[in-house]
N, CA, C and O atoms as CSV, one atom per row, in Angstrom:
chain,resi,resn,atom,element,x,y,z
A,1,MET,N,N,0.839,-1.185,0.001
A,1,MET,CA,C,0.000,-0.001,0.002
A,1,MET,C,C,0.891,1.252,0.003
A,1,MET,O,O,1.940,1.266,0.648
A,2,ALA,N,N,0.482,2.280,-0.704
A,2,ALA,CA,C,1.262,3.502,-0.810
A,2,ALA,C,C,1.217,4.299,0.492
A,2,ALA,O,O,0.208,4.312,1.197
A,3,LYS,N,N,2.340,4.965,0.794
A,3,LYS,CA,C,2.409,5.792,1.992
A,3,LYS,C,C,1.657,7.094,1.754
A,3,LYS,O,O,1.520,7.551,0.619
A,4,GLU,N,N,1.175,7.683,2.842
A,4,GLU,CA,C,0.462,8.959,2.738
A,4,GLU,C,C,1.462,10.106,2.724
A,4,GLU,O,O,2.290,10.227,3.627
A,5,VAL,N,N,1.385,10.950,1.695
A,5,VAL,CA,C,2.295,12.090,1.557
A,5,VAL,C,C,1.800,13.220,2.445
A,5,VAL,O,O,0.637,13.614,2.371
A,6,SER,N,N,2.702,13.746,3.297
A,6,SER,CA,C,2.298,14.849,4.165
A,6,SER,C,C,2.764,16.201,3.636
A,6,SER,O,O,2.114,17.218,3.880
A,7,LYS,N,N,3.900,16.224,2.905
A,7,LYS,CA,C,4.423,17.500,2.438
A,7,LYS,C,C,5.408,17.267,1.300
A,7,LYS,O,O,6.088,16.242,1.258
A,8,ILE,N,N,5.482,18.221,0.381
A,8,ILE,CA,C,6.489,18.201,-0.671
A,8,ILE,C,C,7.310,19.483,-0.532
A,8,ILE,O,O,6.764,20.586,-0.514
A,9,VAL,N,N,8.637,19.317,-0.433
A,9,VAL,CA,C,9.536,20.446,-0.243
A,9,VAL,C,C,10.447,20.544,-1.460
A,9,VAL,O,O,11.043,19.550,-1.876
A,10,LYS,N,N,10.555,21.755,-2.038
A,10,LYS,CA,C,11.432,21.972,-3.180
A,10,LYS,C,C,12.555,22.914,-2.747
A,10,LYS,O,O,12.302,23.985,-2.197
A,11,LEU,N,N,13.798,22.501,-3.002
A,11,LEU,CA,C,14.963,23.305,-2.621
A,11,LEU,C,C,15.967,23.340,-3.766
A,11,LEU,O,O,15.936,22.492,-4.659
A,12,GLN,N,N,16.857,24.326,-3.733
A,12,GLN,CA,C,18.018,24.356,-4.612
A,12,GLN,C,C,19.237,24.399,-3.717
A,12,GLN,O,O,19.443,25.356,-2.970
A,13,VAL,N,N,20.060,23.333,-3.801
A,13,VAL,CA,C,21.212,23.179,-2.921
A,13,VAL,C,C,22.440,22.903,-3.783
A,13,VAL,O,O,22.326,22.280,-4.838
A,14,ARG,N,N,23.607,23.358,-3.346
A,14,ARG,CA,C,24.840,23.049,-4.057
A,14,ARG,C,C,25.155,21.574,-3.893
A,14,ARG,O,O,25.081,21.038,-2.788
A,15,GLY,N,N,25.508,20.915,-4.993
A,15,GLY,CA,C,25.798,19.496,-4.987
A,15,GLY,C,C,26.929,19.133,-4.042
A,15,GLY,O,O,27.981,19.772,-4.067
A,16,GLY,N,N,26.732,18.117,-3.209
A,16,GLY,CA,C,27.755,17.651,-2.274
A,16,GLY,C,C,27.980,18.585,-1.105
A,16,GLY,O,O,28.920,18.384,-0.337
A,17,ALA,N,N,27.137,19.612,-0.946
A,17,ALA,CA,C,27.374,20.606,0.107
A,17,ALA,C,C,26.134,20.854,0.961
A,17,ALA,O,O,25.983,21.941,1.518
A,18,ALA,N,N,25.248,19.872,1.074
A,18,ALA,CA,C,24.056,20.067,1.909
A,18,ALA,C,C,24.470,19.986,3.378
A,18,ALA,O,O,25.200,19.079,3.779
A,19,ASN,N,N,23.998,20.937,4.166
A,19,ASN,CA,C,24.247,20.911,5.606
A,19,ASN,C,C,23.010,21.461,6.323
A,19,ASN,O,O,22.153,22.075,5.688
A,20,PRO,N,N,22.911,21.244,7.652
A,20,PRO,CA,C,21.672,21.610,8.360
A,20,PRO,C,C,21.395,23.112,8.477
A,20,PRO,O,O,20.350,23.497,9.001
A,21,SER,N,N,22.298,23.959,8.005
A,21,SER,CA,C,22.048,25.395,8.094
A,21,SER,C,C,20.985,25.803,7.065
A,21,SER,O,O,20.646,25.009,6.188
A,22,PRO,N,N,20.451,27.042,7.163
A,22,PRO,CA,C,19.452,27.473,6.195
A,22,PRO,C,C,20.018,27.400,4.778
A,22,PRO,O,O,21.213,27.639,4.606
A,23,PRO,N,N,19.235,27.087,3.773
A,23,PRO,CA,C,17.799,26.887,3.745
A,23,PRO,C,C,17.366,25.456,4.053
A,23,PRO,O,O,16.177,25.213,4.263
A,24,VAL,N,N,18.285,24.516,4.086
A,24,VAL,CA,C,17.917,23.106,4.239
A,24,VAL,C,C,17.308,22.812,5.609
A,24,VAL,O,O,16.230,22.224,5.694
A,25,GLY,N,N,17.981,23.212,6.664
A,25,GLY,CA,C,17.539,22.890,8.028
A,25,GLY,C,C,16.126,23.332,8.344
A,25,GLY,O,O,15.296,22.495,8.698
A,26,PRO,N,N,15.819,24.619,8.231
A,26,PRO,CA,C,14.470,25.076,8.564
A,26,PRO,C,C,13.368,24.454,7.706
A,26,PRO,O,O,12.291,24.135,8.210
A,27,ALA,N,N,13.635,24.285,6.422
A,27,ALA,CA,C,12.613,23.727,5.528
A,27,ALA,C,C,12.296,22.282,5.894
A,27,ALA,O,O,11.130,21.891,5.928
A,28,LEU,N,N,13.320,21.495,6.167
A,28,LEU,CA,C,13.091,20.090,6.496
A,28,LEU,C,C,12.679,19.903,7.951
A,28,LEU,O,O,11.919,18.989,8.269
A,29,GLY,N,N,13.180,20.767,8.838
A,29,GLY,CA,C,12.794,20.685,10.250
A,29,GLY,C,C,11.306,20.924,10.428
A,29,GLY,O,O,10.665,20.257,11.241
A,30,ALA,N,N,10.750,21.862,9.685
A,30,ALA,CA,C,9.318,22.153,9.763
A,30,ALA,C,C,8.491,20.970,9.265
A,30,ALA,O,O,7.351,20.778,9.687
A,31,ALA,N,N,9.080,20.176,8.358
A,31,ALA,CA,C,8.373,19.008,7.827
A,31,ALA,C,C,8.581,17.774,8.705
A,31,ALA,O,O,7.936,16.749,8.485
A,32,GLY,N,N,9.477,17.859,9.701
A,32,GLY,CA,C,9.713,16.742,10.597
A,32,GLY,C,C,10.667,15.699,10.067
A,32,GLY,O,O,10.650,14.557,10.528
A,33,VAL,N,N,11.504,16.065,9.101
A,33,VAL,CA,C,12.450,15.126,8.502
A,33,VAL,C,C,13.744,15.102,9.309
A,33,VAL,O,O,14.139,16.120,9.878
A,34,ASN,N,N,14.405,13.947,9.362
A,34,ASN,CA,C,15.729,13.839,9.972
A,34,ASN,C,C,16.707,14.558,9.039
A,34,ASN,O,O,17.062,14.029,7.986
A,35,ILE,N,N,17.136,15.744,9.417
A,35,ILE,CA,C,17.925,16.619,8.551
A,35,ILE,C,C,19.280,16.009,8.222
A,35,ILE,O,O,19.714,16.064,7.071
A,36,MET,N,N,19.956,15.428,9.209
A,36,MET,CA,C,21.281,14.854,8.971
A,36,MET,C,C,21.204,13.663,8.022
A,36,MET,O,O,22.096,13.471,7.195
A,37,GLU,N,N,20.158,12.874,8.133
A,37,GLU,CA,C,19.995,11.723,7.234
A,37,GLU,C,C,19.827,12.199,5.787
A,37,GLU,O,O,20.410,11.627,4.865
A,38,PHE,N,N,19.013,13.265,5.600
A,38,PHE,CA,C,18.838,13.819,4.264
A,38,PHE,C,C,20.180,14.331,3.736
A,38,PHE,O,O,20.550,14.043,2.598
A,39,CYS,N,N,20.910,15.089,4.561
A,39,CYS,CA,C,22.181,15.667,4.121
A,39,CYS,C,C,23.161,14.577,3.683
A,39,CYS,O,O,23.824,14.721,2.656
A,40,LYS,N,N,23.258,13.490,4.454
A,40,LYS,CA,C,24.168,12.393,4.102
A,40,LYS,C,C,23.782,11.774,2.765
A,40,LYS,O,O,24.637,11.573,1.903
A,41,GLN,N,N,22.495,11.468,2.588
A,41,GLN,CA,C,22.041,10.836,1.342
A,41,GLN,C,C,22.225,11.778,0.142
A,41,GLN,O,O,22.687,11.361,-0.920
A,42,PHE,N,N,21.859,13.041,0.326
A,42,PHE,CA,C,21.965,14.019,-0.755
A,42,PHE,C,C,23.425,14.196,-1.171
A,42,PHE,O,O,23.733,14.175,-2.363
A,43,ASN,N,N,24.317,14.369,-0.212
A,43,ASN,CA,C,25.728,14.576,-0.522
A,43,ASN,C,C,26.321,13.350,-1.225
A,43,ASN,O,O,27.153,13.491,-2.122
A,44,ALA,N,N,25.895,12.150,-0.821
A,44,ALA,CA,C,26.393,10.933,-1.469
A,44,ALA,C,C,25.924,10.852,-2.918
A,44,ALA,O,O,26.692,10.440,-3.788
A,45,ARG,N,N,24.670,11.240,-3.194
A,45,ARG,CA,C,24.121,11.126,-4.548
A,45,ARG,C,C,24.547,12.270,-5.474
A,45,ARG,O,O,24.370,12.174,-6.688
A,46,THR,N,N,25.108,13.357,-4.913
A,46,THR,CA,C,25.489,14.502,-5.762
A,46,THR,C,C,26.995,14.738,-5.766
A,46,THR,O,O,27.437,15.855,-6.037
A,47,GLN,N,N,27.791,13.713,-5.472
A,47,GLN,CA,C,29.247,13.862,-5.480
A,47,GLN,C,C,29.770,14.331,-6.840
A,47,GLN,O,O,30.686,15.152,-6.899
A,48,GLU,N,N,29.195,13.816,-7.935
A,48,GLU,CA,C,29.685,14.175,-9.264
A,48,GLU,C,C,29.263,15.575,-9.683
A,48,GLU,O,O,29.793,16.102,-10.661
A,49,LYS,N,N,28.322,16.193,-8.972
A,49,LYS,CA,C,27.875,17.556,-9.281
A,49,LYS,C,C,28.372,18.529,-8.223
A,49,LYS,O,O,27.678,19.480,-7.867
A,50,GLN,N,N,29.563,18.288,-7.731
A,50,GLN,CA,C,30.167,19.065,-6.636
A,50,GLN,C,C,30.160,20.563,-6.955
A,50,GLN,O,O,30.703,20.981,-7.978
A,51,GLY,N,N,29.549,21.367,-6.091
A,51,GLY,CA,C,29.560,22.815,-6.214
A,51,GLY,C,C,28.519,23.411,-7.159
A,51,GLY,O,O,28.325,24.627,-7.153
A,52,LYS,N,N,27.844,22.596,-7.972
A,52,LYS,CA,C,26.830,23.119,-8.878
A,52,LYS,C,C,25.473,23.169,-8.173
A,52,LYS,O,O,25.179,22.332,-7.319
A,53,VAL,N,N,24.658,24.146,-8.533
A,53,VAL,CA,C,23.324,24.274,-7.951
A,53,VAL,C,C,22.455,23.137,-8.496
A,53,VAL,O,O,22.343,22.948,-9.708
A,54,VAL,N,N,21.838,22.381,-7.567
A,54,VAL,CA,C,21.025,21.225,-7.952
A,54,VAL,C,C,19.645,21.353,-7.316
A,54,VAL,O,O,19.539,21.376,-6.090
A,55,PRO,N,N,18.575,21.439,-8.128
A,55,PRO,CA,C,17.231,21.439,-7.564
A,55,PRO,C,C,16.881,20.039,-7.058
A,55,PRO,O,O,17.243,19.041,-7.682
A,56,VAL,N,N,16.179,19.969,-5.932
A,56,VAL,CA,C,15.765,18.683,-5.377
A,56,VAL,C,C,14.326,18.803,-4.889
A,56,VAL,O,O,13.945,19.810,-4.292
A,57,VAL,N,N,13.532,17.766,-5.148
A,57,VAL,CA,C,12.143,17.713,-4.696
A,57,VAL,C,C,12.059,16.603,-3.653
A,57,VAL,O,O,12.279,15.431,-3.957
A,58,ILE,N,N,11.737,16.994,-2.408
A,58,ILE,CA,C,11.698,16.045,-1.302
A,58,ILE,C,C,10.247,15.757,-0.958
A,58,ILE,O,O,9.476,16.670,-0.661
A,59,THR,N,N,9.882,14.489,-0.999
A,59,THR,CA,C,8.531,14.062,-0.629
A,59,THR,C,C,8.592,13.514,0.780
A,59,THR,O,O,9.285,12.531,1.044
A,60,VAL,N,N,7.861,14.157,1.694
A,60,VAL,CA,C,7.826,13.744,3.104
A,60,VAL,C,C,6.530,12.984,3.335
A,60,VAL,O,O,5.450,13.451,2.972
A,61,PHE,N,N,6.648,11.801,3.945
A,61,PHE,CA,C,5.475,10.972,4.200
A,61,PHE,C,C,4.968,11.183,5.620
A,61,PHE,O,O,5.663,11.780,6.443
A,62,ALA,N,N,3.762,10.697,5.917
A,62,ALA,CA,C,3.127,10.894,7.214
A,62,ALA,C,C,3.940,10.288,8.355
A,62,ALA,O,O,3.878,10.790,9.477
A,63,ASP,N,N,4.708,9.212,8.096
A,63,ASP,CA,C,5.510,8.580,9.157
A,63,ASP,C,C,6.898,9.231,9.284
A,63,ASP,O,O,7.796,8.647,9.890
A,64,LYS,N,N,7.079,10.422,8.725
A,64,LYS,CA,C,8.302,11.240,8.757
A,64,LYS,C,C,9.447,10.662,7.925
A,64,LYS,O,O,10.565,11.173,7.986
A,65,SER,N,N,9.190,9.612,7.154
A,65,SER,CA,C,10.204,9.132,6.221
A,65,SER,C,C,10.146,10.027,4.987
A,65,SER,O,O,9.200,10.797,4.821
A,66,PHE,N,N,11.153,9.926,4.123
A,66,PHE,CA,C,11.195,10.804,2.957
A,66,PHE,C,C,11.893,10.120,1.809
A,66,PHE,O,O,12.608,9.134,1.987
A,67,GLU,N,N,11.673,10.660,0.631
A,67,GLU,CA,C,12.446,10.290,-0.553
A,67,GLU,C,C,12.617,11.565,-1.356
A,67,GLU,O,O,11.822,12.497,-1.235
A,68,PHE,N,N,13.665,11.605,-2.183
A,68,PHE,CA,C,13.900,12.818,-2.947
A,68,PHE,C,C,14.353,12.503,-4.367
A,68,PHE,O,O,14.956,11.466,-4.644
A,69,VAL,N,N,14.034,13.451,-5.260
A,69,VAL,CA,C,14.394,13.347,-6.669
A,69,VAL,C,C,15.297,14.528,-6.995
A,69,VAL,O,O,14.973,15.678,-6.701
A,70,ILE,N,N,16.436,14.223,-7.608
A,70,ILE,CA,C,17.391,15.265,-7.990
A,70,ILE,C,C,17.137,15.626,-9.449
A,70,ILE,O,O,17.085,14.752,-10.315
A,71,LYS,N,N,16.982,16.921,-9.713
A,71,LYS,CA,C,16.728,17.416,-11.068
A,71,LYS,C,C,18.043,17.917,-11.679
A,71,LYS,O,O,19.077,17.936,-11.011
A,72,THR,N,N,17.993,18.322,-12.953
A,72,THR,CA,C,19.181,18.901,-13.581
A,72,THR,C,C,19.294,20.367,-13.172
A,72,THR,O,O,18.308,20.985,-12.770
A,73,ALA,N,N,20.494,20.914,-13.277
A,73,ALA,CA,C,20.754,22.294,-12.890
A,73,ALA,C,C,19.851,23.240,-13.687
A,73,ALA,O,O,19.527,22.949,-14.838
A,74,PRO,N,N,19.439,24.372,-13.091
A,74,PRO,CA,C,18.598,25.325,-13.806
A,74,PRO,C,C,19.245,25.815,-15.100
A,74,PRO,O,O,20.468,25.925,-15.184
A,75,ALA,N,N,18.430,26.106,-16.098
A,75,ALA,CA,C,18.934,26.571,-17.391
A,75,ALA,C,C,19.743,27.852,-17.238
A,75,ALA,O,O,20.758,28.027,-17.912
A,76,ALA,N,N,19.306,28.748,-16.360
A,76,ALA,CA,C,20.018,30.011,-16.176
A,76,ALA,C,C,21.440,29.767,-15.668
A,76,ALA,O,O,22.380,30.425,-16.113
A,77,VAL,N,N,21.596,28.832,-14.745
A,77,VAL,CA,C,22.928,28.524,-14.198
A,77,VAL,C,C,23.813,27.948,-15.294
A,77,VAL,O,O,24.980,28.324,-15.410
A,78,GLN,N,N,23.269,27.035,-16.102
A,78,GLN,CA,C,24.037,26.431,-17.180
A,78,GLN,C,C,24.412,27.455,-18.245
A,78,GLN,O,O,25.505,27.394,-18.808
A,79,LEU,N,N,23.506,28.402,-18.527
A,79,LEU,CA,C,23.804,29.447,-19.495
A,79,LEU,C,C,24.920,30.369,-19.003
A,79,LEU,O,O,25.784,30.772,-19.782
A,80,LEU,N,N,24.902,30.697,-17.725
A,80,LEU,CA,C,25.970,31.534,-17.167
A,80,LEU,C,C,27.310,30.814,-17.244
A,80,LEU,O,O,28.329,31.438,-17.542
A,81,GLU,N,N,27.324,29.510,-16.981
A,81,GLU,CA,C,28.573,28.740,-17.115
A,81,GLU,C,C,29.049,28.736,-18.556
A,81,GLU,O,O,30.240,28.913,-18.812
A,82,ALA,N,N,28.137,28.537,-19.504
A,82,ALA,CA,C,28.502,28.484,-20.916
A,82,ALA,C,C,29.052,29.827,-21.409
A,82,ALA,O,O,29.969,29.861,-22.230
A,83,SER,N,N,28.490,30.926,-20.908
A,83,SER,CA,C,28.927,32.253,-21.353
A,83,SER,C,C,30.082,32.795,-20.500
A,83,SER,O,O,30.623,33.861,-20.790
A,84,LYS,N,N,30.452,32.062,-19.456
A,84,LYS,CA,C,31.539,32.444,-18.535
A,84,LYS,C,C,31.272,33.801,-17.877
A,84,LYS,O,O,32.175,34.626,-17.738
A,85,LYS,N,N,30.026,34.013,-17.479
A,85,LYS,CA,C,29.631,35.242,-16.791
A,85,LYS,C,C,29.199,34.913,-15.377
A,85,LYS,O,O,28.829,33.776,-15.086
A,86,LYS,N,N,29.243,35.902,-14.495
A,86,LYS,CA,C,28.821,35.699,-13.112
A,86,LYS,C,C,27.322,35.906,-12.929
A,86,LYS,O,O,26.690,35.226,-12.119
A,87,LYS,N,N,26.753,36.851,-13.687
A,87,LYS,CA,C,25.313,37.098,-13.579
A,87,LYS,C,C,24.779,37.685,-14.881
A,87,LYS,O,O,25.535,38.139,-15.741
A,88,GLY,N,N,23.469,37.660,-14.996
A,88,GLY,CA,C,22.816,38.190,-16.192
A,88,GLY,C,C,22.737,39.699,-16.155
A,88,GLY,O,O,23.244,40.332,-15.229
A,89,SER,N,N,22.101,40.277,-17.162
A,89,SER,CA,C,21.970,41.718,-17.284
A,89,SER,C,C,20.816,42.242,-16.431
A,89,SER,O,O,19.790,41.576,-16.285
A,90,GLY,N,N,20.989,43.426,-15.875
A,90,GLY,CA,C,19.914,44.078,-15.147
A,90,GLY,C,C,18.856,44.614,-16.083
A,90,GLY,O,O,17.687,44.720,-15.711
A,91,GLU,N,N,19.256,44.955,-17.299
A,91,GLU,CA,C,18.343,45.429,-18.333
A,91,GLU,C,C,18.583,44.604,-19.599
A,91,GLU,O,O,19.264,45.067,-20.514
A,92,PRO,N,N,18.031,43.385,-19.663
A,92,PRO,CA,C,18.339,42.500,-20.783
A,92,PRO,C,C,17.895,43.025,-22.151
A,92,PRO,O,O,18.458,42.632,-23.172
A,93,ASN,N,N,16.897,43.906,-22.181
A,93,ASN,CA,C,16.458,44.446,-23.472
A,93,ASN,C,C,17.391,45.534,-23.982
A,93,ASN,O,O,17.377,45.830,-25.177
A,94,ARG,N,N,18.204,46.139,-23.119
A,94,ARG,CA,C,19.100,47.218,-23.517
A,94,ARG,C,C,20.570,46.821,-23.453
A,94,ARG,O,O,21.333,47.111,-24.374
A,95,THR,N,N,20.971,46.156,-22.366
A,95,THR,CA,C,22.368,45.860,-22.132
A,95,THR,C,C,22.621,44.363,-22.276
A,95,THR,O,O,22.082,43.561,-21.514
A,96,LYS,N,N,23.437,43.995,-23.249
A,96,LYS,CA,C,23.810,42.591,-23.443
A,96,LYS,C,C,25.129,42.334,-22.706
A,96,LYS,O,O,26.069,43.119,-22.835
A,97,VAL,N,N,25.208,41.240,-21.934
A,97,VAL,CA,C,26.408,40.982,-21.128
A,97,VAL,C,C,27.306,39.890,-21.710
A,97,VAL,O,O,28.461,39.763,-21.303
A,98,GLY,N,N,26.792,39.102,-22.656
A,98,GLY,CA,C,27.611,38.033,-23.218
A,98,GLY,C,C,26.857,37.346,-24.339
A,98,GLY,O,O,25.806,37.802,-24.791
A,99,SER,N,N,27.434,36.224,-24.776
A,99,SER,CA,C,26.781,35.478,-25.849
A,99,SER,C,C,27.005,33.988,-25.679
A,99,SER,O,O,27.960,33.557,-25.033
A,100,VAL,N,N,26.119,33.217,-26.261
A,100,VAL,CA,C,26.228,31.763,-26.303
A,100,VAL,C,C,25.954,31.314,-27.736
A,100,VAL,O,O,25.266,32.004,-28.488
A,101,SER,N,N,26.488,30.168,-28.104
A,101,SER,CA,C,26.278,29.655,-29.451
A,101,SER,C,C,25.114,28.677,-29.454
A,101,SER,O,O,24.678,28.201,-28.406
A,102,TRP,N,N,24.617,28.387,-30.656
A,102,TRP,CA,C,23.521,27.422,-30.776
A,102,TRP,C,C,23.981,26.038,-30.356
A,102,TRP,O,O,23.176,25.243,-29.870
A,103,ASP,N,N,25.271,25.733,-30.535
A,103,ASP,CA,C,25.797,24.432,-30.103
A,103,ASP,C,C,25.718,24.304,-28.585
A,103,ASP,O,O,25.361,23.247,-28.065
A,104,GLN,N,N,26.057,25.394,-27.868
A,104,GLN,CA,C,25.960,25.373,-26.402
A,104,GLN,C,C,24.505,25.236,-25.973
A,104,GLN,O,O,24.201,24.508,-25.028
A,105,ILE,N,N,23.609,25.930,-26.662
A,105,ILE,CA,C,22.185,25.844,-26.326
A,105,ILE,C,C,21.673,24.425,-26.565
A,105,ILE,O,O,20.872,23.914,-25.783
A,106,LYS,N,N,22.130,23.790,-27.639
A,106,LYS,CA,C,21.695,22.421,-27.921
A,106,LYS,C,C,22.180,21.471,-26.817
A,106,LYS,O,O,21.437,20.586,-26.394
A,107,THR,N,N,23.402,21.647,-26.359
A,107,THR,CA,C,23.943,20.808,-25.280
A,107,THR,C,C,23.120,20.975,-24.005
A,107,THR,O,O,22.787,19.989,-23.348
A,108,ILE,N,N,22.792,22.215,-23.654
A,108,ILE,CA,C,21.985,22.488,-22.459
A,108,ILE,C,C,20.582,21.909,-22.623
A,108,ILE,O,O,20.042,21.320,-21.687
A,109,ALA,N,N,19.990,22.070,-23.799
A,109,ALA,CA,C,18.630,21.559,-24.050
A,109,ALA,C,C,18.599,20.037,-23.935
A,109,ALA,O,O,17.657,19.479,-23.370
A,110,GLU,N,N,19.617,19.362,-24.465
A,110,GLU,CA,C,19.658,17.898,-24.352
A,110,GLU,C,C,19.819,17.460,-22.903
A,110,GLU,O,O,19.244,16.455,-22.482
A,111,ASP,N,N,20.607,18.221,-22.138
A,111,ASP,CA,C,20.804,17.905,-20.713
A,111,ASP,C,C,19.506,18.079,-19.932
A,111,ASP,O,O,19.189,17.255,-19.074
A,112,LYS,N,N,18.750,19.144,-20.216
A,112,LYS,CA,C,17.531,19.480,-19.465
A,112,LYS,C,C,16.273,18.832,-20.015
A,112,LYS,O,O,15.190,19.032,-19.464
A,113,MET,N,N,16.389,18.068,-21.077
A,113,MET,CA,C,15.227,17.508,-21.774
A,113,MET,C,C,14.275,16.773,-20.816
A,113,MET,O,O,13.059,16.873,-20.978
A,114,ALA,N,N,14.791,16.051,-19.841
A,114,ALA,CA,C,13.943,15.296,-18.916
A,114,ALA,C,C,13.094,16.209,-18.032
A,114,ALA,O,O,12.001,15.823,-17.616
A,115,ASP,N,N,13.580,17.404,-17.744
A,115,ASP,CA,C,12.858,18.317,-16.853
A,115,ASP,C,C,11.981,19.316,-17.588
A,115,ASP,O,O,11.161,19.987,-16.960
A,116,LEU,N,N,12.132,19.433,-18.904
A,116,LEU,CA,C,11.335,20.396,-19.665
A,116,LEU,C,C,10.072,19.733,-20.195
A,116,LEU,O,O,10.020,18.514,-20.357
A,117,ASN,N,N,9.059,20.544,-20.462
A,117,ASN,CA,C,7.840,20.007,-21.059
A,117,ASN,C,C,7.879,20.245,-22.568
A,117,ASN,O,O,7.028,20.934,-23.129
A,118,ALA,N,N,8.884,19.660,-23.202
A,118,ALA,CA,C,9.049,19.774,-24.650
A,118,ALA,C,C,9.125,18.378,-25.247
A,118,ALA,O,O,9.654,17.452,-24.632
A,119,PHE,N,N,8.586,18.239,-26.462
A,119,PHE,CA,C,8.578,16.937,-27.124
A,119,PHE,C,C,9.813,16.714,-27.972
A,119,PHE,O,O,10.198,15.569,-28.209
A,120,SER,N,N,10.445,17.787,-28.436
A,120,SER,CA,C,11.616,17.637,-29.300
A,120,SER,C,C,12.757,18.507,-28.797
A,120,SER,O,O,12.548,19.458,-28.043
A,121,VAL,N,N,13.955,18.170,-29.223
A,121,VAL,CA,C,15.131,18.945,-28.831
A,121,VAL,C,C,15.045,20.354,-29.408
A,121,VAL,O,O,15.501,21.311,-28.780
A,122,ASP,N,N,14.456,20.488,-30.616
A,122,ASP,CA,C,14.322,21.816,-31.229
A,122,ASP,C,C,13.465,22.743,-30.373
A,122,ASP,O,O,13.822,23.904,-30.173
A,123,SER,N,N,12.344,22.247,-29.869
A,123,SER,CA,C,11.490,23.100,-29.025
A,123,SER,C,C,12.170,23.382,-27.692
A,123,SER,O,O,12.000,24.465,-27.133
A,124,ALA,N,N,12.939,22.427,-27.174
A,124,ALA,CA,C,13.695,22.671,-25.945
A,124,ALA,C,C,14.771,23.727,-26.186
A,124,ALA,O,O,15.036,24.556,-25.316
A,125,MET,N,N,15.390,23.698,-27.369
A,125,MET,CA,C,16.394,24.707,-27.702
A,125,MET,C,C,15.781,26.100,-27.754
A,125,MET,O,O,16.402,27.068,-27.315
A,126,MET,N,N,14.565,26.208,-28.289
A,126,MET,CA,C,13.900,27.509,-28.341
A,126,MET,C,C,13.607,28.032,-26.933
A,126,MET,O,O,13.721,29.231,-26.680
A,127,MET,N,N,13.228,27.131,-26.012
A,127,MET,CA,C,12.981,27.530,-24.619
A,127,MET,C,C,14.274,28.060,-23.978
A,127,MET,O,O,14.268,29.106,-23.329
A,128,ILE,N,N,15.375,27.331,-24.167
A,128,ILE,CA,C,16.655,27.717,-23.570
A,128,ILE,C,C,17.137,29.037,-24.192
A,128,ILE,O,O,17.674,29.894,-23.491
A,129,ALA,N,N,16.944,29.196,-25.504
A,129,ALA,CA,C,17.338,30.448,-26.169
A,129,ALA,C,C,16.542,31.615,-25.612
A,129,ALA,O,O,17.090,32.703,-25.437
A,130,GLY,N,N,15.248,31.413,-25.326
A,130,GLY,CA,C,14.433,32.461,-24.727
A,130,GLY,C,C,14.934,32.829,-23.337
A,130,GLY,O,O,14.943,34.004,-22.970
A,131,THR,N,N,15.350,31.833,-22.565
A,131,THR,CA,C,15.922,32.100,-21.243
A,131,THR,C,C,17.202,32.922,-21.392
A,131,THR,O,O,17.435,33.869,-20.642
A,132,ALA,N,N,18.026,32.547,-22.369
A,132,ALA,CA,C,19.275,33.284,-22.595
A,132,ALA,C,C,18.995,34.744,-22.938
A,132,ALA,O,O,19.645,35.645,-22.408
A,133,ARG,N,N,18.025,34.975,-23.828
A,133,ARG,CA,C,17.705,36.356,-24.217
A,133,ARG,C,C,17.168,37.145,-23.027
A,133,ARG,O,O,17.463,38.332,-22.893
A,134,SER,N,N,16.383,36.500,-22.160
A,134,SER,CA,C,15.835,37.218,-21.011
A,134,SER,C,C,16.886,37.499,-19.944
A,134,SER,O,O,16.642,38.272,-19.018
A,135,MET,N,N,18.058,36.871,-20.072
A,135,MET,CA,C,19.163,37.132,-19.149
A,135,MET,C,C,20.140,38.155,-19.704
A,135,MET,O,O,21.099,38.522,-19.026
A,136,GLY,N,N,19.907,38.627,-20.943
A,136,GLY,CA,C,20.803,39.593,-21.550
A,136,GLY,C,C,21.939,38.932,-22.311
A,136,GLY,O,O,22.978,39.557,-22.522
A,137,LEU,N,N,21.769,37.685,-22.728
A,137,LEU,CA,C,22.772,36.995,-23.534
A,137,LEU,C,C,22.289,36.958,-24.995
A,137,LEU,O,O,21.107,36.743,-25.265
A,138,THR,N,N,23.216,37.169,-25.917
A,138,THR,CA,C,22.850,37.049,-27.322
A,138,THR,C,C,23.175,35.638,-27.790
A,138,THR,O,O,24.117,35.013,-27.302
A,139,VAL,N,N,22.382,35.139,-28.747
A,139,VAL,CA,C,22.583,33.791,-29.287
A,139,VAL,C,C,23.216,33.945,-30.659
A,139,VAL,O,O,22.634,34.552,-31.558
A,140,LYS,N,N,24.426,33.384,-30.815
A,140,LYS,CA,C,25.183,33.586,-32.056
A,140,LYS,C,C,25.502,32.275,-32.737
A,140,LYS,O,O,25.446,31.208,-32.127
A,141,GLY,N,N,25.837,32.373,-34.016
A,141,GLY,CA,C,26.339,31.241,-34.777
A,141,GLY,C,C,25.244,30.276,-35.176
A,141,GLY,O,O,24.248,30.121,-34.468
A,142,GLY,N,N,25.432,29.633,-36.307
A,142,GLY,CA,C,24.466,28.649,-36.758
A,142,GLY,C,C,23.103,29.254,-37.035
A,142,GLY,O,O,22.962,30.468,-37.177
A,143,THR,N,N,22.112,28.396,-37.110
A,143,THR,CA,C,20.755,28.868,-37.336
A,143,THR,C,C,19.840,28.300,-36.281
A,143,THR,O,O,20.088,27.230,-35.726
A,144,ALA,N,N,18.791,29.023,-36.014
A,144,ALA,CA,C,17.793,28.575,-35.022
A,144,ALA,C,C,17.023,27.418,-35.622
A,144,ALA,O,O,16.856,27.352,-36.840
A,145,PRO,N,N,16.544,26.491,-34.777
A,145,PRO,CA,C,15.690,25.419,-35.281
A,145,PRO,C,C,14.413,26.025,-35.869
A,145,PRO,O,O,13.880,26.994,-35.328
A,146,GLN,N,N,13.933,25.468,-36.954
A,146,GLN,CA,C,12.759,25.997,-37.637
A,146,GLN,C,C,11.480,25.447,-37.018
A,146,GLN,O,O,11.394,24.258,-36.709
A,147,LYS,N,N,10.484,26.319,-36.840
A,147,LYS,CA,C,9.179,25.876,-36.338
A,147,LYS,C,C,8.489,25.080,-37.437
A,147,LYS,O,O,8.615,25.380,-38.625
A,148,LYS,N,N,7.768,24.073,-37.013
A,148,LYS,CA,C,7.072,23.231,-37.989
A,148,LYS,C,C,5.594,23.375,-37.874
A,148,LYS,O,O,4.852,22.738,-38.621
């Protein structure tokens, strides 16, 4: 029989660096989860993503047990890494801070495909390109995928 879900907690934590301090501690403490147990499991499963921001969805059950799903890094974080910038533009419509190529966008789209609500890589690329433009990054080189 399925367990009764009492709460779902969504967090963004650096891979391999979860500890009981905020934001992890208060969010999980309020849900009644054993914080140290979560930190140990999370750090073990995110060793290969050391230092990168990793979204995690934690499902807390009525008996205070939990399970969690690790998602891929946010598109904005991956775009900043690809463009080698620290942050996006404050005025993306006026001030451009960097650029990314269509090849980089395709790589990011393929990586995030499981988390996006897109049926094809081309539509996922258009979503990622839109995120890049809204951050003040220009998309250069190659051609955009054609709408069908």
